[in-house]
C-alpha positions as semicolon CSV with decimal commas, in nm:
position;residue;x (nm);y (nm);z (nm)
1;M;2,350;0,555;3,338
2;T;2,215;0,904;3,430
3;Q;2,383;1,135;3,682
4;R;2,015;1,107;3,858
5;R;2,071;0,726;3,924
6;K;2,479;0,792;3,952
7;F;2,366;1,038;4,273
8;L;2,046;0,864;4,379
9;I;2,278;0,499;4,406
10;Q;2,570;0,679;4,595
11;T;2,352;0,857;4,828
12;V;2,206;0,540;4,915
13;S;2,517;0,368;4,947
14;L;2,644;0,649;5,183
15;A;2,358;0,652;5,392
16;A;2,379;0,249;5,409
17;L;2,740;0,282;5,504
18;T;2,667;0,546;5,766
19;L;2,394;0,362;5,912
20;G;2,570;0,047;5,940
21;G;2,879;0,225;6,108
22;S;2,689;0,391;6,364
23;L;2,501;0,075;6,464
24;A;2,855;-0,080;6,487
25;V;2,950;0,173;6,759
26;R;2,663;0,135;6,938
27;A;2,693;-0,262;6,967
28;Q;3,010;-0,235;7,140
29;A;2,996;-0,317;7,475
30;A;3,029;-0,079;7,780
31;K;3,325;-0,068;7,929
32;L;3,291;-0,189;8,324
33;E;3,335;0,097;8,598
34;E;3,478;-0,004;8,923
35;S;3,123;0,130;9,115
36;D;2,939;-0,073;8,892
37;P;2,736;-0,343;9,128
38;A;2,860;-0,621;8,931
39;A;3,179;-0,483;8,967
40;T;3,136;-0,449;9,362
41;A;3,006;-0,830;9,372
42;I;3,354;-0,970;9,249
43;S;3,595;-0,708;9,408
44;Y;3,692;-0,554;9,019
45;K;3,950;-0,318;9,015
46;H;4,071;-0,179;8,675
47;D;4,435;-0,222;8,826
48;A;4,564;-0,524;8,956
49;T;4,848;-0,372;9,124
50;K;4,612;-0,197;9,312
51;V;4,408;-0,487;9,502
52;D;4,412;-0,462;9,855
53;A;4,577;-0,819;9,933
54;K;4,423;-0,822;10,283
55;K;4,066;-0,791;10,165
56;S;4,131;-1,040;9,850
57;P;4,320;-1,346;9,999
58;T;4,268;-1,493;9,662
59;W;4,476;-1,218;9,483
60;A;4,865;-1,285;9,408
61;A;5,103;-1,079;9,211
62;G;5,073;-1,173;8,824
63;R;4,685;-1,246;8,826
64;N;4,512;-1,020;8,592
65;C;4,240;-1,013;8,325
66;A;4,470;-1,082;8,042
67;N;4,574;-1,402;8,177
68;C;4,181;-1,513;8,289
69;Q;4,002;-1,765;8,158
70;L;3,672;-1,559;8,172
71;Y;3,859;-1,269;7,986
72;Q;3,765;-1,275;7,628
73;G;3,970;-0,988;7,455
74;K;4,266;-1,025;7,221
75;A;4,611;-1,051;7,322
76;G;4,762;-0,678;7,357
77;E;4,442;-0,518;7,386
78;A;4,394;-0,277;7,633
79;W;4,008;-0,406;7,688
80;G;3,795;-0,684;7,654
81;A;3,521;-0,863;7,731
82;C;3,478;-1,049;8,005
83;A;3,190;-1,349;8,081
84;A;3,222;-1,273;8,453
85;V;3,023;-0,959;8,428
86;G;2,750;-1,030;8,129
87;G;3,016;-0,955;7,841
88;K;3,111;-0,609;7,987
89;L;3,438;-0,451;7,891
90;V;3,709;-0,487;8,182
91;N;4,091;-0,376;8,177
92;A;4,336;-0,612;8,063
93;K;4,566;-0,488;8,365
94;G;4,194;-0,533;8,592
95;W;4,169;-0,827;8,828
96;C;3,826;-1,003;9,053
97;V;3,784;-1,270;9,270
98;A;3,674;-1,509;8,959
99;W;4,004;-1,490;8,852
100;S;4,091;-1,814;8,711
101;K;4,411;-1,923;8,538
102;K;4,376;-1,925;8,153
103;A;4,435;-2,285;8,027
């Protein structure tokens, strides 16, 4: 194989890897902000310990996104997708009124 062919094959391979990597980064869901309209609609908080129990009577100690049926993150991950907000990332330590005990 000639040097030119090796160079072209390596260049094309590197370009494909770079493009694939950048597409994967773009495909990652965005983190849900507390100010997002979807978050305010369900009283989402990044930290369940900061939920106002008077404003959210369904909140209880120990309830958080990580132990919710709607949370799609893996165990031990800090952020994971949530079905209640269209797959946006929520904090595993967060909470909202859509919380449902994981089966």
